C-alpha positions as CSV (number, residue, x, y, z in Angstrom):
1,M,85.0,-51.5,132.8
2,R,87.7,-51.6,135.5
3,T,91.1,-53.0,134.5
4,T,94.5,-53.3,136.1
5,P,95.9,-49.8,136.8
6,A,98.4,-48.5,134.2
7,A,102.0,-49.0,135.2
8,V,103.7,-45.9,136.6
9,T,107.0,-45.7,138.4
10,T,106.5,-45.1,142.2
11,D,108.8,-42.1,142.0
12,A,106.3,-40.3,139.8
13,V,104.7,-37.0,141.0
14,L,101.1,-35.9,140.3
15,L,101.1,-32.1,140.3
16,L,97.7,-30.5,141.0
17,A,96.6,-26.9,140.3
18,P,96.4,-24.5,143.2
19,R,92.6,-24.3,143.1
20,I,92.1,-28.0,143.6
21,N,88.7,-29.3,142.7
22,E,86.7,-32.4,143.7
23,T,88.3,-34.5,141.0
24,G,91.8,-33.3,142.0
25,L,91.1,-34.3,145.6
26,Q,90.0,-37.8,144.4
27,L,93.0,-38.1,142.2
28,R,95.3,-37.1,145.1
29,T,93.8,-40.0,147.2
30,A,94.0,-42.5,144.3
31,A,97.6,-41.5,143.7
32,G,98.5,-42.1,147.3
33,R,97.0,-45.6,147.2
34,R,99.5,-46.4,144.5
35,G,102.5,-44.9,146.4
36,L,102.7,-41.9,144.1
37,R,103.4,-38.5,145.5
38,A,100.7,-35.9,145.0
39,Y,101.8,-32.2,145.1
40,T,99.4,-29.3,145.1
41,A,101.0,-26.2,143.6
42,R,101.1,-23.1,145.7
43,S,101.1,-20.7,142.7
44,W,100.5,-20.7,138.9
45,Q,104.2,-21.5,138.3
46,A,106.1,-24.7,138.0
47,P,107.3,-25.5,141.6
48,Q,111.1,-25.0,141.9
49,E,111.4,-28.3,143.8
50,L,110.0,-30.2,140.8
51,L,112.2,-28.6,138.1
52,G,114.7,-31.2,137.1
53,S,112.9,-33.8,139.2
54,A,114.5,-37.3,139.2
55,G,111.1,-38.9,138.8
56,P,108.4,-38.3,136.1
57,V,106.0,-35.4,136.7
58,H,102.3,-35.6,135.6
59,V,99.8,-32.8,135.9
60,Y,96.1,-32.3,136.5
61,G,94.5,-28.9,136.2
62,G,92.8,-26.5,133.7
63,P,94.3,-25.3,130.4
64,L,95.7,-22.1,132.1
65,F,97.6,-24.2,134.6
66,G,98.9,-26.7,132.0
67,D,100.2,-23.7,129.9
68,A,101.8,-22.2,133.0
69,V,103.8,-25.2,134.0
70,G,104.0,-27.5,131.0
71,R,107.0,-26.3,129.2
72,A,109.1,-25.7,132.3
73,L,108.4,-29.3,133.5
74,G,109.0,-30.9,130.1
75,L,105.4,-32.2,129.8
76,A,103.5,-33.6,126.9
77,L,99.9,-32.4,127.2
78,L,97.6,-34.4,124.9
79,E,94.4,-33.0,123.5
80,P,92.0,-34.0,120.7
81,P,92.3,-32.3,117.4
82,A,90.2,-29.1,117.1
83,D,88.3,-30.5,114.2
84,W,87.7,-34.0,115.5
85,L,84.0,-33.6,116.2
86,A,83.5,-31.9,112.8
87,E,85.2,-34.8,111.0
88,L,83.0,-37.5,112.5
89,P,80.1,-38.7,110.3
90,K,76.7,-37.3,111.0
91,E,75.4,-40.7,112.1
92,L,77.7,-40.3,115.2
93,T,77.2,-36.6,115.9
94,G,73.5,-36.5,115.2
95,R,73.9,-33.0,113.7
96,R,75.9,-31.0,111.3
97,V,79.1,-29.7,112.9
98,A,81.6,-27.4,111.2
99,S,85.1,-26.4,112.2
100,T,85.7,-22.7,111.3
101,T,86.9,-19.4,112.5
102,L,85.2,-16.8,114.8
103,A,85.1,-14.4,111.9
104,E,83.0,-16.8,109.8
105,A,80.8,-17.7,112.8
106,R,80.0,-14.0,113.3
107,R,78.3,-14.1,109.9
108,L,75.7,-16.6,111.0
109,R,72.1,-15.4,110.8
110,R,70.5,-18.3,112.5
111,P,70.7,-20.0,116.0
112,A,73.7,-22.3,116.4
113,F,75.7,-23.8,119.2
114,V,79.2,-22.3,119.1
115,K,82.2,-23.2,121.2
116,P,85.9,-23.0,121.3
117,P,87.2,-26.5,120.5
118,A,89.5,-26.7,123.5
119,D,90.0,-23.6,125.7
120,K,87.3,-21.5,127.3
121,A,88.0,-18.3,125.3
122,F,84.2,-17.5,125.4
123,A,81.0,-19.2,126.6
124,A,80.0,-22.4,124.8
125,R,76.2,-22.1,124.3
126,V,73.4,-21.6,121.8
127,Y,73.8,-18.1,120.2
128,P,70.7,-16.5,118.4
129,D,73.0,-15.5,115.6
130,G,76.6,-14.5,114.9
131,T,76.2,-11.0,116.1
132,A,76.0,-12.2,119.7
133,L,79.5,-13.7,119.6
134,P,82.5,-11.8,121.0
135,G,83.6,-9.0,118.7
136,P,87.1,-8.6,117.1
137,E,88.0,-6.1,119.9
138,L,87.8,-9.1,122.3
139,L,88.9,-12.1,120.2
140,D,90.9,-12.4,117.0
141,D,89.1,-13.2,113.8
142,D,91.1,-16.4,113.3
143,T,90.1,-17.9,116.7
144,P,89.0,-21.5,115.9
145,V,85.5,-22.4,116.8
146,L,83.1,-25.3,116.3
147,V,79.6,-24.4,115.0
148,S,76.8,-27.0,115.2
149,E,73.1,-27.4,114.7
150,V,71.1,-27.0,117.9
151,V,70.3,-30.4,119.5
152,R,68.8,-31.2,122.9
153,F,70.7,-33.7,124.9
154,R,68.4,-35.5,127.3
155,R,71.3,-37.2,129.2
156,E,75.0,-36.7,128.9
157,Y,77.9,-39.0,129.9
158,R,81.7,-38.6,130.3
159,L,84.0,-41.4,129.3
160,F,87.7,-41.5,130.2
161,V,89.4,-43.5,127.4
162,L,92.9,-45.1,127.4
163,D,94.3,-46.9,124.3
164,G,90.8,-47.1,122.8
165,S,89.2,-48.6,125.9
166,V,86.8,-46.9,128.4
167,R,88.5,-46.9,131.9
168,A,85.9,-44.9,133.8
169,A,82.6,-43.2,133.1
170,S,79.9,-41.0,134.7
171,R,76.7,-39.3,133.9
172,Y,77.0,-35.5,134.3
173,A,73.9,-33.8,133.0
174,V,70.1,-34.4,132.4
175,D,68.3,-32.0,130.1
176,G,71.2,-29.6,130.2
177,E,71.4,-29.4,134.0
178,L,74.2,-30.8,136.1
179,S,73.2,-34.3,137.3
180,V,76.1,-36.4,138.5
181,A,75.5,-40.2,138.8
182,P,76.9,-43.5,137.7
183,L,76.0,-44.8,134.2
184,G,72.9,-46.6,135.6
185,A,70.4,-48.1,133.3
186,D,72.0,-46.4,130.2
187,G,75.3,-48.1,130.9
188,A,75.2,-50.9,128.2
189,D,73.9,-48.5,125.6
190,V,76.5,-45.8,126.4
191,L,79.4,-48.3,126.2
192,A,78.0,-49.9,123.0
193,F,77.8,-46.5,121.3
194,A,81.2,-45.5,122.7
195,A,82.6,-48.6,121.0
196,D,81.3,-47.4,117.6
197,V,82.7,-43.9,118.1
198,L,86.1,-45.2,119.2
199,A,86.2,-47.7,116.2
200,A,85.5,-44.8,113.9
201,S,88.5,-42.9,115.4
202,R,90.7,-46.0,115.0
203,A,89.8,-46.5,111.3
204,A,92.4,-45.4,108.8
205,S,90.1,-42.9,107.2
206,G,88.6,-41.7,110.5
207,P,89.5,-38.7,112.7
208,A,92.0,-39.9,115.2
209,L,92.2,-39.3,119.0
210,P,95.2,-39.4,121.3
211,S,95.8,-42.5,123.4
212,A,94.4,-40.8,126.5
213,V,91.3,-38.6,126.1
214,V,87.8,-37.8,127.4
215,V,84.8,-38.3,125.1
216,D,81.4,-37.0,126.1
217,L,78.3,-38.8,124.7
218,G,74.6,-37.9,124.9
219,A,71.2,-39.3,124.4
220,T,68.9,-37.2,122.2
221,D,65.3,-37.7,121.2
222,G,66.7,-39.3,118.0
223,G,69.2,-41.7,119.6
224,W,72.9,-41.4,120.7
225,A,75.3,-38.7,119.6
226,V,78.8,-37.5,120.4
227,V,78.8,-34.3,122.4
228,E,82.5,-33.5,122.2
229,A,86.0,-34.7,123.2
230,N,88.3,-33.0,125.7
231,A,91.8,-33.2,127.3
232,A,91.7,-35.7,130.1
233,W,94.2,-33.7,132.2
234,A,91.7,-30.8,132.3
235,S,88.4,-32.6,132.7
236,G,86.2,-33.2,135.7
237,G,85.6,-36.8,136.7
238,Y,82.2,-36.4,138.2
239,A,81.1,-39.9,139.5
240,A,83.7,-41.8,137.5
241,D,86.0,-44.3,139.3
242,P,89.0,-42.2,140.4
243,D,91.5,-45.0,139.8
244,G,90.3,-45.3,136.2
245,V,90.4,-41.5,135.8
246,L,93.9,-41.4,137.2
247,D,95.1,-44.0,134.6
248,V,93.9,-41.7,131.8
249,V,95.2,-38.5,133.4
250,L,98.7,-39.9,133.9
251,R,99.1,-40.8,130.2
252,S,97.4,-37.6,129.0
253,A,99.9,-35.3,130.8
254,G,103.3,-36.8,131.4
255,P,107.0,-36.4,130.4
256,L,107.6,-35.5,126.8
257,A,110.5,-37.9,126.8
258,Q,108.1,-40.8,127.5
259,L,105.6,-39.8,124.8
260,P,104.6,-42.7,122.5
261,P,105.3,-41.7,118.8
262,A,101.7,-42.1,117.8
263,D,100.7,-39.3,120.2
264,R,103.0,-36.7,118.9
265,S,100.4,-35.1,116.6
266,F,98.1,-34.5,119.6
267,L,100.5,-32.3,121.6
268,R,99.2,-29.0,123.0
269,D,101.3,-26.1,121.9
270,L,102.7,-24.8,125.1
271,P,103.8,-21.2,125.6
272,E,107.1,-20.0,126.9
273,V,106.4,-18.6,130.3
274,V,108.6,-15.8,131.6
275,R,109.1,-15.9,135.4
């Protein structure tokens, strides 16, 4: 799975969120081994010393941090399309998945797993019906959501993908509980199923993914299924190889001026932040 590290200029900076997590610490170490400067932000603003930096700036942190610093630093933050999971064929998802609005989801009168496609606007979990979802006084009716049939994932795995190839991977859950470990005995099956999923996303008629992304897969009682896809710059690495994770993170959140044309449709819409 390991390949030669992606080429990055040695004057590049990896900016980490103030509340640095375990993955951030690992990425800081991995960046140092490559001669890259790692900078932990002191606040939820773009550091003054990095504004207009001569070298490229990359970022790792949650969606709130990306939104806070992205526009000021001229970053291109890549994320999968909100409807990517819903557009996959059922043989890959193992269940029916719909991309809809919160207003429509509130009309559900059956149990369903409901989540925001990208941000954590509300808890992603199984809801007994739509009446248990946040009301319009909390979230707008047009808030996008994914609604899926309830399925039990026995084991879940996170894959960091760059240019259609898996650079790093880790198990992160067993029977819905956090359980971090290498791929282990499931490794060959995980990677084989991942190849099918990534091939479907490369197909002309398939739902596409950005060049750098995280894809989560799981084993169910009926076989393998896609859990979801996430932005690599905001995803935990668990037990995945930090060097492989760094390869994907650097591409997923770097200078807008260096963005490959094929990735332009996957840009996160960044807000204007008033200091």
